[in-house]
Structures are given as C-alpha cells and as structure tokens.
C-alpha positions in Angstrom: -0.1 -0.1 0.1 3.0 2.5 0.8 4.2 2.2 -2.6 0.8 2.5 -4.3 0.1 5.7 -2.2 3.7 7.0 -2.9 3.1 6.8 -6.7 -0.3 8.4 -6.5 1.4 11.4 -4.4 4.0 11.8 -6.9 1.4 11.8 -9.9 -0.7 14.4 -8.0 2.6 16.6 -7.1 3.8 16.4 -10.5 0.5 17.8 -11.9 0.3 20.6 -9.3 -2.9 18.7 -7.6 -1.2 18.1 -4.2 -1.7 21.7 -3.1 -5.4 21.6 -3.7 -6.3 18.2 -1.9 -6.4 17.7 1.8 -6.3 14.3 3.2 -4.3 11.6 5.1 -2.4 8.4 4.4 -1.2 6.1 6.9 2.4 4.3 7.1 4.6 2.7 9.5 7.6 4.1 11.2 9.6 2.4 14.0 6.9 -0.2 13.4 4.1 1.9 14.7 1.4 3.1 12.6 1.3 6.8 11.9 -1.2 9.1 10.1 0.3 11.5 7.9 -2.0 14.6 7.1 -1.6 16.3 3.7 -2.6 20.0 4.1 -2.2 22.5 1.4 0.6 20.4 -0.1 2.5 19.8 3.1 3.1 16.2 4.5 5.1 14.6 1.5 8.4 14.9 3.3 7.0 13.0 6.4 5.5 10.4 4.1 8.7 9.4 2.5 10.8 10.3 5.5 13.0 7.0 6.3 15.1 6.4 9.5 18.6 8.2 9.7 21.5 9.2 11.9 19.1 10.9 14.3 17.1 7.8 15.0 20.6 6.2 16.0 21.0 9.2 18.6 17.7 8.8 19.9 18.1 5.1 20.6 21.4 5.7 22.1 20.6 8.8 24.2 17.0 9.5 24.8 15.0 7.5 27.4 11.5 8.2 28.4 12.3 8.5 32.2 15.2 10.8 31.8 13.4 13.8 31.2 12.0 16.1 28.2 13.1 16.2 24.8 13.4 19.7 23.1 13.1 20.1 19.6 14.4 23.7 18.4 13.4 24.1 14.7 10.4 21.5 14.4 9.4 22.4 10.7 6.7 19.9 9.8 7.5 17.4 12.7 9.9 15.2 11.2 11.7 14.9 14.6 8.4 14.6 16.4 7.6 11.7 14.3 11.0 9.8 15.3 10.7 10.7 18.8 6.9 9.8 19.5 7.2 6.3 17.4 10.2 5.4 19.7 9.3 6.7 22.9 5.6 7.2 22.9 5.3 8.8 26.7 8.4 11.1 26.7 7.7 14.9 27.1 8.1 16.7 23.7 8.7 20.3 23.7 9.0 21.9 20.2 9.7 25.3 18.9 8.9 26.5 15.5 8.9 30.2 14.5 6.7 29.3 11.0 3.2 29.7 11.6 2.4 27.5 8.6 4.7 24.7 9.9 3.3 24.8 13.8 -0.2 24.7 12.2 0.7 21.6 10.3 2.5 19.9 13.3 -0.3 20.5 15.8 -2.4 18.6 13.3 0.0 15.8 13.0 -0.2 15.6 16.9 -3.8 15.6 16.9 -4.3 12.8 14.1 -2.0 10.6 16.1 -3.0 11.3 19.5 0.4 12.0 20.7 0.6 12.7 24.3 2.8 15.2 26.2 3.4 17.0 22.9 3.8 20.8 22.8 4.7 22.7 19.9 5.2 26.5 20.4 4.9 29.1 17.5 8.2 31.0 18.2 11.9 31.2 17.6 14.3 30.7 20.4 17.0 33.6 20.7 18.7 35.5 23.3 15.8 37.5 24.6 12.0 38.2 24.0 12.0 40.3 20.7 10.2 40.7 17.3 12.5 39.5 14.4 12.1 38.3 10.8 12.1 34.9 9.5 13.2 34.9 5.9 12.0 32.0 3.8 10.7 31.3 0.4 8.2 28.2 0.9 5.5 28.1 3.1 7.1 25.2 4.9 10.7 26.2 3.9 13.3 23.9 5.8 16.0 26.2 4.7 14.0 29.6 6.7 16.2 31.5 8.9 16.3 34.4 11.2 19.8 35.3 10.5 19.7 37.9 7.8 23.4 37.4 7.0 23.4 33.9 6.3 22.1 33.5 2.9 21.8 37.1 1.6 19.3 37.6 -1.5 18.1 34.0 -1.0 14.7 34.2 0.3 11.6 35.9 -1.1 9.7 36.6 1.8 10.3 37.8 5.5 7.8 36.9 8.0 7.4 38.8 11.5 7.7 36.6 14.4 8.3 36.5 18.0 11.5 35.2 19.7 11.9 34.3 23.2 14.9 32.9 25.3 14.5 29.6 26.6 15.5 30.4 30.1 12.8 32.8 30.4 10.4 30.0 30.1 9.2 27.8 32.9 9.1 24.1 32.4 8.7 21.7 35.4 10.4 18.8 33.4 14.2 17.9 33.6 15.7 18.6 30.1 17.4 15.4 28.9 18.0 15.9 25.2 18.1 19.0 22.7 18.0 18.9 19.2 18.8 22.2 17.2 18.2 22.7 13.7 17.9 26.5 13.1 19.9 27.4 9.7 22.5 29.3 11.4 20.8 30.6 14.5 22.4 28.2 16.9 24.5 30.9 18.6 21.1 32.8 19.7 19.5 29.7 20.7 22.3 28.2 22.9 22.9 31.7 24.6 19.3 31.8 25.4 19.3 28.5 27.3 22.8 28.9 29.1 20.8 28.6 32.6 19.0 25.3 31.4 22.5 23.8 30.1 24.1 24.5 33.2 21.4 23.2 35.3 20.3 20.0 33.4 23.2 19.1 31.5 21.4 17.7 28.6 23.0 16.0 25.6 22.5 18.3 22.5 22.5 17.5 18.7 23.2 20.5 16.5 23.6 21.4 13.0 26.5 23.8 12.2 26.2 24.6 8.7 29.1 25.5 6.3 29.2 29.0 4.5 26.6 29.5 2.1 29.3 31.2 -0.4 32.9 32.5 -0.2 31.7 36.0 0.6 29.7 34.7 3.8 32.6 32.5 5.0 34.2 34.8 7.4 30.6 35.6 8.8 29.9 32.0 9.3 33.1 30.9 10.6 32.9 33.9 13.4 29.6 32.8 14.6 30.8 29.1 14.8 33.7 30.2 16.7 31.4 31.9 19.1 29.4 28.9 19.5 32.4 26.7 20.5 33.6 29.3 23.1 30.1 29.3 24.6 30.2 25.4 24.7 33.8 25.6 26.2 32.4 28.1 29.0 29.6 25.6 29.6 32.3 22.7 30.3 30.9 20.9 27.0 32.8 19.0 24.4 32.0 18.5 20.8 31.8 15.4 18.5 31.4 15.8 14.7 29.5 13.3 13.0 30.0 12.0 9.3 26.4 10.9 8.3 24.6 9.3 5.4 21.0 8.7 4.6 21.4 5.4 6.5 23.0 6.7 9.7 26.4 7.6 11.3 29.5 6.5 9.5 32.1 7.9 11.7 32.4 10.5 14.6 35.3 12.6 15.8 36.0 14.6 18.7 36.9 18.1 17.7 38.5 21.3 19.2 36.9 23.8 17.1 34.4 24.1 14.1 36.6 24.2 10.8 34.1 25.3 8.2 34.5 25.4 4.7 32.2 26.7 1.6 29.2 24.6 1.4 29.0 21.8 -1.1 26.7 18.8 -1.5 29.2 16.5 -0.1 30.2 18.8 3.0 26.5 18.6 4.3 27.4 15.0 5.6 29.7 16.9 8.2 27.5 19.5 9.5 25.9 17.6 12.4 27.5 17.4 15.9 27.0 16.2 19.3 27.5 18.6 22.4 28.0 16.8 25.6 29.0 17.8 29.4 32.8 16.8 29.6 31.5 14.8 32.7 29.4 12.5 30.4 32.5 11.6 28.2 32.8 8.2 29.1 29.1 7.7 28.8 28.8 9.2 25.4 31.9 7.7 23.7 31.0 4.2 25.1 27.5 4.6 23.6 28.7 5.7 20.2 31.3 2.6 20.2 28.4 0.3 20.7 26.6 1.8 17.6 29.6 1.4 15.0 
C-alpha cells in the first residue's frame, strides 16, 4: 500500500494537484502506524521520511524516564515522528517560528493522539523580541532568522516572536536537545545557558558550512562563538559523518573548521555537544553503535 500511495502522491504532485487536496495517508515508522496529514501540499516529506542518523542518537541517548526532549526547529514534525514512535510517553517540547509549519505539526499531533507533545509558535533566541523569519516556501526547511546567512536567497520575510528558553518555565528535567535552526544556533544556545548549566542535556546541533565564499568569515566567526560558549559551559564537541542510512564515523573536535558548502560537505554538518562529565557515557554509547 505504501508504494501505491507513494506513486499516487508523486503523480498529483507533478501535476500540481497536491496543493489543492487535503487528505491523510497512514504508514509505519519504527514499527508503529502513524497518520500523515496532507494539508495544502504539506506532508509529502513526512510520508517519504526514512530512518537516519538522528534515529540512532535517539536510540542511544534518549530515555522516557530521563527527562524531556526539546526540539528547536520543528519544521513539519519530522523529529516529532522519530521521537514519538520510539518513545510514545516522553515529554516533547518543540519550537517553530513558521506559523504554517506549527499549524501542520499541531494537526499531526492531533491525528496521531500524541500525548505530552507541545509545539510553540516562536523562535528561540537571546531575549524576547520581534524579528523576521526569511523564507521562500510555506514550509521552507531553509528558513532562517539570521539575515546574513544567505543574502538575497529568500523571497519573503515573516514577522515572528522570539524568546529565550531561560525565560520560560518548564517543570521537566531537560535530557536531550535537538537544534536545527539554519545558522541561529548561537542565539539559541545563548538563550538557554542557565538550562544547560542546570540540566546538562545531550545536544545534537547542525552547524552549517558557509553559504558562499563571501559569507565564509561571517559564518566561521559565529561558529567560533558557539564553540567558545560551549567551552564556558564545560561541554565537548563531536563531529558526525552521516549518510541517509546513519552515522558513518565520529570525531571529537577542538574547533569548528567550516568551509564553503557543497553537497558532500553537508554530511559533516551535524554535531553532538555533551558535558565533559559525561565523556565516558557518550563515547561508550557511540562505540556500541559502530
């Protein structure tokens, strides 16, 4: 049935009908049946999504009784599906500045009766403020609040609210944080310094290479500041080499050595940040995976 549905989706997508039809399809992920809503053309990426390296990290480091999973950069709930099919009872807290993506993800939660799942329609940054989210598509995965990241790339700018995580009140212990914010990781981490100090979560974070030669110094400088902040928080950094199937290798690094982005370099843009005190735990877990 999955292959038949996929063929149908590809056909109606090619003839531009997908955006005009609202419906649901079901599929299995982590051996659990999930319902994927298709709303105004959004949902295809969730239907075709396959297990990858993040599923590996969730299996290694995320336990239902250890604390909450914080997802910074929800988009349309790709990570939500990974987490909730693996650990149905874990408290999931998501942040997504794009109102279109937030609406879709809330429908995904309702259709699947995911419990303990919250998605806030805001960006995480250093303080409460009004900022712009630059994007080109309604569910643009490349959308960013960092105007200097990809100049002259986007066609739209949506006004959004940003808050710092430390200004929010959550009763849960925070055990794991996923950050995928298209260049805004410095602001996100700065705004959750107190939480990181108090909860010592494992963090997986994307740190992108430079969009172009002209943006290299800008991007590298921001990456250097991220590393400085992590050092102050007594965190170490592991760079992952990933494929669509999973983690190929990992390497502890002493700095972010960025380069101009290429399709091949993308496989080296994901990292694990972890408290130095958890070094043995993290390294032993990764060894078991390889």
